[in-house]
NUKETOR-860359 format. One record per residue (C-alpha): x, y, z; residue in one letter. Coordinates in steps of 0.1 Angstrom, whole numbers, plus 5000, padded with zeros to 4 digits. Each point is the difference from the previous one (the first is absolute). Last residue first. Layout:
<pts>
<pt <X,Y,Z>,A> ...
</pts>
This chain:
<pts>
<pt <2133,5638,4319>,X> <pt <4989,4976,4969>,X> <pt <4962,5006,5005>,X> <pt <5003,5036,5000>,X> <pt <5011,5004,4970>,X> <pt <4977,4979,4986>,X> <pt <4971,5016,5015>,X> <pt <5018,5037,4992>,X> <pt <5001,4988,4962>,X> <pt <4963,4990,5002>,X> <pt <4987,5033,5020>,X> <pt <5017,5020,4969>,X> <pt <4991,4976,4972>,X> <pt <4967,5004,5013>,X> <pt <5000,5037,5002>,X> <pt <5015,5000,4965>,X> <pt <4971,4982,4985>,X> <pt <4973,5023,5016>,X> <pt <5021,5031,4985>,X> <pt <5018,5029,5019>,X> <pt <4999,5024,4981>,X> <pt <5026,5030,5001>,X> <pt <5014,4987,4965>,X> <pt <5035,4997,5000>,X> <pt <5010,5001,5037>,X> <pt <4976,4972,5005>,X> <pt <5012,4978,4969>,X> <pt <5036,5011,5011>,X> <pt <4996,4985,5030>,X> <pt <4982,4971,4993>,X> <pt <5029,4993,4974>,X> <pt <5026,5001,5026>,X> <pt <4988,4963,5012>,X> <pt <5035,4984,5008>,X> <pt <5023,5029,5016>,X> <pt <4971,5024,5008>,X> <pt <4979,4979,5015>,X> <pt <5027,4980,5021>,X> <pt <5010,5033,5013>,X> <pt <4963,5013,5011>,X> <pt <4995,4966,5018>,X> <pt <5028,5005,5020>,X> <pt <4991,5029,5008>,X> <pt <4965,4994,5010>,X> <pt <5013,4968,5022>,X> <pt <5027,5026,5016>,X> <pt <4971,5023,5013>,X> <pt <4979,4971,5010>,X> <pt <5019,4980,5021>,X> <pt <4992,5021,5031>,X> <pt <4962,4993,4994>,X> <pt <5004,4960,5000>,X> <pt <4988,4990,4963>,X> <pt <4967,4979,4997>,X> <pt <4983,5027,4986>,X> <pt <5026,5017,4974>,X> <pt <4977,4984,4969>,X> <pt <4969,5020,5017>,X> <pt <4992,5016,4969>,X> <pt <4998,5032,5011>,X> <pt <5042,4994,5007>,X> <pt <5006,4984,4963>,X> <pt <4984,5025,4980>,X> <pt <5012,5031,5022>,X> <pt <5035,4985,4997>,X> <pt <4998,5001,4961>,X> <pt <4983,5036,4994>,X> <pt <5031,5012,5023>,X> <pt <5029,4986,4984>,X> <pt <4984,5004,4965>,X> <pt <4997,5040,5013>,X> <pt <5037,4999,5013>,X> <pt <5003,5001,5034>,X> <pt <5021,5024,5022>,X> <pt <5031,4992,5019>,X> <pt <5011,5033,5015>,X> <pt <4984,4991,5036>,X> <pt <4993,4965,5005>,X> <pt <4965,4989,4995>,X> <pt <4970,4985,5022>,X> <pt <4967,4994,4982>,X> <pt <5005,4964,4993>,X> <pt <5000,4999,5044>,X> <pt <4973,5015,4999>,X> <pt <4983,4976,4978>,X> <pt <5017,4968,5018>,X> <pt <4984,5014,5031>,X> <pt <4965,5002,4983>,X> <pt <5003,4968,4991>,X> <pt <5010,4986,5032>,X> <pt <4971,5020,5015>,X> <pt <4975,4987,4975>,X> <pt <5010,4961,5000>,X> <pt <4996,5004,5040>,X> <pt <4967,5015,4997>,X> <pt <4988,4972,4981>,X> <pt <5016,4978,5020>,X> <pt <4979,5008,5030>,X> <pt <5018,5022,5028>,X> <pt <5000,4999,5035>,X> <pt <5010,5021,5027>,X> <pt <4984,5033,4985>,X> <pt <5001,5034,5015>,X> <pt <5034,5011,4976>,X> <pt <4987,4979,4971>,X> <pt <4974,5025,4992>,X> <pt <5028,5028,4994>,X> <pt <5017,4979,4976>,X> <pt <4963,4985,4985>,X> <pt <4993,5041,4991>,X> <pt <5039,5002,4983>,X> <pt <4995,4972,4985>,X> <pt <4966,5007,4985>,X> <pt <5019,5038,4991>,X> <pt <5030,4982,4983>,X> <pt <4972,4979,4978>,X> <pt <4982,5029,4992>,X> <pt <5034,5019,4987>,X> <pt <5011,4975,4981>,X> <pt <4967,4992,4982>,X> <pt <5014,4999,4965>,X> <pt <5037,5014,4995>,X> <pt <5003,4978,4971>,X> <pt <4971,5015,4979>,X> <pt <5011,5033,5010>,X> <pt <5040,4994,4993>,X> <pt <4991,4982,4970>,X> <pt <4980,5030,4983>,X> <pt <5027,5025,5013>,X> <pt <4987,5024,5029>,X> <pt <4995,5037,4998>,X> <pt <4964,4999,4997>,X> <pt <5000,4972,5022>,X> <pt <4998,5025,5029>,X> <pt <5002,5036,4997>,X> <pt <4990,5011,5034>,X> <pt <5030,4974,5013>,X> <pt <4991,4993,5034>,X> <pt <5019,4991,5034>,X> <pt <4981,5002,5033>,X> <pt <4992,4958,4997>,X> <pt <5030,4989,4987>,X> <pt <5031,5015,5022>,X> <pt <5026,5003,4981>,X> <pt <5028,4985,5021>,X> <pt <5025,4998,4975>,X> <pt <5015,4977,5013>,X> <pt <4980,4980,5027>,X> <pt <5025,4993,5033>,X> <pt <4978,5005,5027>,X> <pt <5016,5035,5003>,X> <pt <4990,5013,4964>,X> <pt <4961,4985,5008>,X> <pt <4997,5017,5033>,X> <pt <5014,5033,4986>,X> <pt <4974,5001,4970>,X> <pt <5010,5014,4967>,X> <pt <4969,5017,4981>,X> <pt <5003,4998,4962>,X> <pt <4976,5033,4988>,X> <pt <4976,5002,4975>,X> <pt <4995,5030,4974>,X> <pt <5011,5030,5017>,X> <pt <4988,5032,5012>,X> <pt <4977,4987,5028>,X> <pt <5027,4979,5015>,X> <pt <5027,5030,5003>,X> <pt <4972,5024,5016>,X> <pt <4998,4967,5025>,X> <pt <5034,4994,5006>,X> <pt <5007,5035,5005>,X> <pt <4971,5008,5024>,X> <pt <5002,4968,5020>,X> <pt <4976,4973,4995>,X> <pt <5027,4972,4985>,X> <pt <5012,5000,5041>,X> <pt <5024,4966,4998>,X> <pt <5019,5010,5029>,X> <pt <5011,5032,4985>,X> <pt <4995,4999,4958>,X> <pt <5029,5008,4976>,X> <pt <4987,5009,4965>,X> <pt <5017,4990,4966>,X> <pt <4985,5014,4965>,X> <pt <5003,4973,4971>,X> <pt <4997,5018,4968>,X> <pt <4991,4990,4966>,X> <pt <5006,5026,4976>,X> <pt <4988,4991,4959>,X> <pt <5009,5005,4968>,X> <pt <4971,4999,4970>,X> <pt <5019,5029,4980>,X> <pt <4976,5025,5006>,X> <pt <4976,4985,4975>,X> <pt <5003,4967,5010>,X> <pt <4985,5016,5032>,X> <pt <5023,4998,5033>,X> <pt <5001,4981,5024>,X> <pt <4999,5019,5036>,X> <pt <5021,5015,5024>,X> <pt <4995,5033,5007>,X> <pt <4972,4994,5026>,X> <pt <5029,4992,5024>,X> <pt <5010,5032,5002>,X> <pt <4974,5022,4999>,X> <pt <4983,4981,5027>,X> <pt <5027,4997,5022>,X> <pt <5007,5038,5010>,X> <pt <4959,5002,4998>,X> <pt <4998,4979,5026>,X> <pt <5022,5024,5022>,X> <pt <4982,5032,4988>,X> <pt <4990,5008,5036>,X> <pt <5029,5003,5017>,X> <pt <5012,4966,5021>,X> <pt <5002,5008,5038>,X> <pt <4983,4967,5003>,X> <pt <4968,5010,4993>,X> <pt <5005,5037,4987>,X> <pt <5029,5026,5003>,X> <pt <4997,5035,4992>,X> <pt <5029,5010,4972>,X> <pt <5023,5017,5019>,X> <pt <5029,4991,4973>,X> <pt <5023,4984,5023>,X> <pt <4967,4982,5008>,X> <pt <4996,4992,4963>,X> <pt <5036,4989,4993>,X> <pt <5000,4975,5029>,X> <pt <4961,4989,4992>,X> <pt <5018,4992,4960>,X> <pt <5033,4985,5017>,X> <pt <4972,4977,5023>,X> <pt <4975,4992,4969>,X> <pt <5033,4986,4976>,X> <pt <5010,4977,5033>,X> <pt <4970,4988,4997>,X> <pt <4999,4997,4960>,X> <pt <5033,4977,4998>,X> <pt <5011,4984,4980>,X> <pt <4984,5012,4970>,X> <pt <5009,4970,4972>,X> <pt <4996,5011,4966>,X> <pt <4991,4973,4973>,X> <pt <4999,5016,4959>,X> <pt <4990,4984,4974>,X> <pt <5015,5021,4961>,X> <pt <4979,5021,4983>,X> <pt <5021,5028,4995>,X> <pt <4974,5018,5024>,X> <pt <5008,4972,5025>,X> <pt <5037,5004,5003>,X> <pt <4998,5043,5006>,X> <pt <4970,4990,5022>,X> <pt <5027,4977,5021>,X> <pt <5021,5030,5003>,X> <pt <4976,5027,5013>,X> <pt <4983,4970,5023>,X> <pt <5039,4997,5019>,X> <pt <4999,5036,5001>,X> <pt <4969,5001,5016>,X> <pt <5010,4974,5023>,X> <pt <5027,5019,5010>,X> <pt <4989,5035,5009>,X> <pt <4990,4990,5036>,X> <pt <5033,4985,5005>,X> <pt <5016,5033,4989>,X> <pt <4982,5025,5017>,X> <pt <5005,4981,5032>,X> <pt <5038,5003,4998>,X> <pt <5019,4968,4992>,X> <pt <5015,4979,5030>,X> <pt <4972,4977,4997>,X> <pt <5006,4992,4966>,X> <pt <4986,5014,4967>,X> <pt <5009,4977,4976>,X> <pt <4986,4994,4960>,X> <pt <5014,4965,4991>,X> <pt <4997,4991,4962>,X> <pt <4994,4963,4990>,X> <pt <5005,4983,4963>,X> <pt <5035,4987,5001>,X> <pt <4995,5005,5037>,X> <pt <4987,4970,5004>,X> <pt <5028,4977,4989>,X> <pt <4998,4975,5035>,X> <pt <5033,5016,5013>,X> <pt <4987,5034,4989>,X> <pt <4968,4997,5018>,X> <pt <5017,4989,5033>,X> <pt <5027,5029,4999>,X> <pt <4973,5026,4995>,X> <pt <4980,4987,5028>,X> <pt <5032,5000,5023>,X> <pt <5007,5038,4992>,X> <pt <4964,5006,5009>,X> <pt <5002,4984,5034>,X> <pt <5030,5018,5006>,X> <pt <4989,5031,4989>,X> <pt <4972,4997,5024>,X> <pt <4966,5008,4988>,X> <pt <4984,5032,5001>,X> <pt <4980,4992,4968>,X> <pt <5016,4972,4973>,X> <pt <4983,5007,4966>,X> <pt <5007,4967,4978>,X> <pt <4991,5001,4967>,X> <pt <4994,4972,4974>,X> <pt <5002,5005,4964>,X> <pt <4983,4966,4988>,X> <pt <5012,4985,4967>,X> <pt <4993,4961,5012>,X> <pt <5033,4990,5000>,X> <pt <5005,5002,5036>,X> <pt <4967,5015,5017>,X> <pt <5001,4974,5024>,X> <pt <5030,5015,5017>,X> <pt <4977,5032,5009>,X> <pt <4973,4980,5015>,X> <pt <5017,4982,5023>,X> <pt <5020,5034,5013>,X> <pt <4963,5013,5006>,X> <pt <4990,4971,5016>,X> <pt <5031,4999,5022>,X> <pt <4993,5039,5010>,X> <pt <4967,4990,5018>,X> <pt <5016,4969,5017>,X> <pt <4990,5004,5035>,X> <pt <5025,5024,5012>,X> <pt <4980,5027,5013>,X> <pt <4958,4992,5000>,X> <pt <4982,4995,4969>,X> <pt <4988,5016,4969>,X> <pt <5007,4990,4963>,X> <pt <4980,5025,4975>,X> <pt <4992,4991,4968>,X> <pt <4993,5026,4973>,X> <pt <4993,4985,4968>,X> <pt <5013,5012,4966>,X> <pt <5012,4965,4988>,X> <pt <4979,4977,5020>,X> <pt <5007,4985,5036>,X> <pt <4984,4968,5010>,X> <pt <4990,4995,5028>,X> <pt <4991,4960,5007>,X> <pt <5025,4980,4979>,X> <pt <5023,5028,4994>,X> <pt <5003,5009,5034>,X> <pt <5008,4970,5018>,X> <pt <5021,4983,4972>,X> <pt <5022,5030,4999>,X> <pt <5021,5010,4969>,X> <pt <4979,5033,4996>,X> <pt <4987,4995,4969>,X> <pt <4987,5032,4986>,X> <pt <4965,4988,4978>,X> <pt <4991,5017,4975>,X> <pt <4959,5013,5003>,X> <pt <4998,5029,5019>,X> <pt <4974,5022,4976>,X> <pt <5013,5026,4976>,X> <pt <5008,5038,5009>,X> <pt <5000,5034,4982>,X> <pt <4965,5001,5000>,X> <pt <4998,4997,5037>,X> <pt <5026,5031,5000>,X> <pt <5039,4994,5009>,X> <pt <5011,5010,5035>,X> <pt <5008,5041,5002>,X> <pt <5038,5003,5003>,X> <pt <5021,5008,5032>,X> <pt <5040,4996,4995>,X> <pt <4999,5014,4969>,X> <pt <5020,4986,4971>,X> <pt <5035,5013,4985>,X> <pt <5014,4980,4967>,X> <pt <5025,4978,4986>,X> <pt <5020,4995,5030>,X> <pt <5041,4995,4998>,X> <pt <5009,4983,5035>,X> <pt <5029,5011,5012>,X> <pt <5027,4973,5019>,X> <pt <4997,4969,5016>,X> <pt <5002,5012,5032>,X> <pt <4967,4985,5014>,X> <pt <4989,5033,5010>,X> <pt <4982,5010,4968>,X> <pt <4979,5035,5002>,X> <pt <4961,4996,4992>,X> <pt <4993,5021,5021>,X> <pt <4987,4974,5026>,X> <pt <5034,4980,5000>,X> <pt <5014,4982,4972>,X> <pt <5010,4966,4996>,X> <pt <5006,4986,4968>,X> <pt <4988,4966,4979>,X> <pt <4977,5020,4974>,X> <pt <5009,5033,5002>,X> <pt <5014,5004,4972>,X> <pt <4968,4998,4981>,X> <pt <4988,5035,5008>,X> <pt <4984,5020,5024>,X> <pt <5010,5032,5019>,X> <pt <4985,5013,5028>,X> <pt <4971,5026,5009>,X> <pt <4987,5028,5020>,X> <pt <4981,5025,4985>,X> <pt <5019,5027,4978>,X> <pt <4994,5038,5001>,X> <pt <5034,5004,5017>,X> <pt <4994,5021,5025>,X> <pt <5029,5019,5022>,X> <pt <5013,5003,5036>,X> <pt <5017,5024,5020>,X> <pt <5017,4998,5031>,X> <pt <4983,5014,5028>,X> <pt <5000,4975,5026>,X> <pt <5026,4973,4992>,X> <pt <5006,4975,4973>,X> <pt <5029,4972,4999>,X> <pt <4991,4984,5036>,X> <pt <4967,4991,4980>,X> <pt <5017,4970,4986>,X> <pt <4984,4991,4967>,X> <pt <4966,4993,4980>,X> <pt <4983,5023,5020>,X> <pt <4959,5004,5014>,X> <pt <4987,5034,4992>,X> <pt <4972,5022,5018>,X> <pt <4988,5031,4984>,X> <pt <4994,5036,5012>,X> <pt <4982,5030,4997>,X> <pt <4965,4980,5003>,X> <pt <5007,4961,4998>,X> <pt <5013,4973,4979>,X> <pt <5011,4973,5009>,X> <pt <5022,4971,4982>,X> <pt <5026,5018,4977>,X> <pt <5025,4980,4991>,X> <pt <5039,5006,5014>,X> <pt <5033,5004,4979>,X> <pt <5035,5006,5017>,X> <pt <5021,5018,4982>,X> <pt <5008,5022,5029>,X> <pt <4981,5026,4984>,X> <pt <4973,4987,5001>,X> <pt <4979,4984,4973>,X> <pt <4961,4996,5002>,X> <pt <4984,4971,4977>,X> <pt <4963,5000,4999>,X> <pt <4975,4979,5015>,X> <pt <4975,5023,5011>,X> <pt <5002,5029,4979>,X> <pt <5025,5034,5007>,X> <pt <4983,5029,4986>,X> <pt <5003,5021,5033>,X> <pt <5037,4989,5009>,X> <pt <5007,5028,5023>,X> <pt <5007,4985,5035>,X> <pt <5011,4962,5005>,X> <pt <4997,4977,5028>,X> <pt <5027,4970,5002>,X> <pt <4993,4961,5006>,X> <pt <5028,4977,5000>,X> <pt <5004,4995,5040>,X> <pt <5005,5041,4999>,X> <pt <4997,5030,4983>,X> <pt <4981,5034,5008>,X> <pt <4991,5037,4979>,X> <pt <5018,4989,4970>,X> <pt <5001,5029,4973>,X> <pt <4982,4998,4965>,X> <pt <5008,5012,4966>,X> <pt <4980,4993,4971>,X> <pt <5023,5005,4972>,X> <pt <4986,5025,4967>,X> <pt <5009,4991,4972>,X> <pt <5014,5027,4976>,X> <pt <5012,4982,4973>,X> <pt <5028,4989,4978>,X> <pt <4998,4990,4969>,X> <pt <5011,4959,4991>,X> <pt <4997,4986,4961>,X> <pt <5035,5004,4991>,X> <pt <5016,4989,5032>,X> <pt <4976,4970,5007>,X> <pt <5008,4985,4969>,X> <pt <5038,5006,5004>,X> <pt <4997,4982,5035>,X> <pt <4982,4968,4986>,X> <pt <5021,5000,4968>,X> <pt <5027,4996,5028>,X> <pt <4985,4980,5025>,X> <pt <4988,4970,4974>,X> <pt <4980,4977,5019>,X> <pt <4971,5021,4977>,X> <pt <4964,5012,5008>,X> <pt <4996,4987,5034>,X> <pt <5022,5029,5011>,X> <pt <4983,5028,4990>,X> <pt <4979,5015,5026>,X> <pt <5033,4996,5020>,X> <pt <5019,5025,4980>,X> <pt <4971,5025,5003>,X> <pt <5006,4997,5036>,X> <pt <5035,5003,5001>,X> <pt <4995,5031,4981>,X> <pt <4977,5014,5024>,X> <pt <5026,4993,5029>,X> <pt <5028,5014,4979>,X> <pt <4979,5033,4994>,X> <pt <4997,5003,5040>,X> <pt <5035,4991,5005>,X> <pt <5012,5027,4976>,X> <pt <4980,5023,5020>,X> <pt <4962,5011,4987>,X> <pt <4979,4983,5030>,X> <pt <4965,5013,4998>,X> <pt <4989,4991,5036>,X> <pt <4963,5000,5017>,X> <pt <4992,4997,5035>,X> <pt <4991,5037,5001>,X> <pt <5020,5017,4973>,X> <pt <5037,4995,4991>,X> <pt <5018,5007,4968>,X> <pt <5037,4987,5002>,X> <pt <5029,5009,4975>,X> <pt <5026,4995,4978>,X> <pt <5019,5018,4974>,X> <pt <5030,5007,5022>,X> <pt <5003,4967,5024>,X> <pt <4976,5003,5033>,X> <pt <5019,5015,5028>,X> <pt <4973,5012,5019>,X> <pt <4985,5042,4998>,X> <pt <4964,5005,5005>,X> <pt <4979,5017,4982>,X> <pt <4961,5009,5004>,X> <pt <4970,5001,4981>,X> <pt <4968,5013,5006>,X> <pt <4969,4979,4987>,X> <pt <4968,5015,4980>,X> <pt <4979,4971,4993>,X> <pt <4988,4978,4968>,X> <pt <5025,4975,5014>,X> <pt <5017,4986,4968>,X> <pt <4997,5033,4981>,X> <pt <5007,5024,5031>,X> <pt <5032,4982,5010>,X> <pt <5015,4995,4961>,X> <pt <4989,5042,5000>,X> <pt <5020,5006,5034>,X> <pt <5031,4976,4984>,X> <pt <5001,5020,4964>,X> <pt <4997,5037,5027>,X> <pt <5029,4990,5020>,X> <pt <5022,4987,4969>,X> <pt <4994,5037,4987>,X> <pt <5008,5013,5027>,X> <pt <5032,4981,5006>,X> <pt <5004,4971,5020>,X> <pt <5021,4997,5030>,X> <pt <5031,4978,4997>,X> <pt <5006,4971,5014>,X> <pt <4967,4980,5001>,X> <pt <4968,4995,5027>,X> <pt <4970,5019,4985>,X> <pt <4970,4999,5029>,X> <pt <4964,5007,4991>,X> <pt <4975,5017,5024>,X> <pt <4964,4992,5000>,X> <pt <4967,5018,5007>,X> <pt <5014,5035,4988>,X> <pt <4983,5034,5004>,X> <pt <5008,5025,4967>,X> <pt <5003,5033,5018>,X> <pt <4970,5027,4994>,X> <pt <5004,5031,4973>,X> 
</pts>
């Protein structure tokens, strides 16, 4: 009779050795589970009487008190949404819970450092799965290789050492969501960092979610007004659109996003601002500005500051998007700002290089396009069958010396539905917002404008283009005819009208009134330096003496010919009385 050949050995850890009968049960269990003969070795440990751990390869069956308690907690968490009263919840869990022989995969840390851990032994781990280290730090599987996996860490890597154990959780990375997040500042994992106490969530959503399909969407047709005249009149943004804000450093990109958030006051829009790699002081100042203007009542700030690790900066926009999807799926309109995706791409490049992925153009990994496309495609205007909610994205990208042909800017331009290009020369010349009318575009166009705005805006882009052409020409001409002088004066006045102070977005009817007045050349004889003050005083005059005009425009969303003529008549009356 030949001896059995064992391909694997299982180790039983317990306080006392198993009896012959118990040993036979263990061997039978292993043969039934793995369909092969497995030898059993006993090792003494300090596990309390009645408990044991059975280890085979990377799998561990934990029947100690701690292991069974962990199973009980898992069963309890599955019932967390059934009741808010903890006593009946525990009673129901105890009555229905039966301990099971569940195998845990246990891995070993090979290397750790710079927010990255390399782990062996977790052969069934999946991309995006959360791993739990013995120190309590969590990580996410980011790289799958033969025999080992690369994991990004959502905590201090100083608490993890080589050789320590790591467990699979079977869960994908996600964040808690709920209405209580409105008005709060949270980190990239959804944990509050504003000192206002715990946030009670109603659900847990995966940070990586498939984008809505074509059938689940409907065309972008409702405006998401920014309150900025230069944008709403020429490059309108619709609910469900993705409009890129692009420009050099310190040209007013964030200012446009903040003004857009301020303009949503009273419009039942939930705003989410995702700060990636910014100074903590800048974010604190932004929160204070929003609070002082009453905008934090409908805004959520997701902050992964410059001092946070690259994994947290990488996950932040996806966490913000998951929060937005919760509200969108409940039929709400959401505005989400990603400030900015240049720093997001740099964080991802850092992770990829540390994970030893092959670098491509500008050292970015090959999937950097997919990094942003799978994020921005999740913005949509859902069909009525899906609740009709929407999520509008305003990604921000920083350029170097106005170079829009760089790798990351061209990638994101190709993903979005248009871009607002802010030019340094215009900014330093005092034109705020410094929108370059020639390079900016909205691919949704008039579909995202009200009829009143579309009619009032008319040929403003054409007029500005003619002015720019004339301005270039006059640099080489010493003598101009009266028609050219008039066109230059009109263009200069138009540029002055498009100047707008920060934190002062225009209302819809105010924009319509300004456009009707300026495009009918009523401000032609006013010195360019006086145009801004004149426009402000004229709007006050309309507000105080002719409020019915505002009610008419806002109520119907249409600019009738009679209303247009009335605006012109009142404006002339105001200008003559100056």
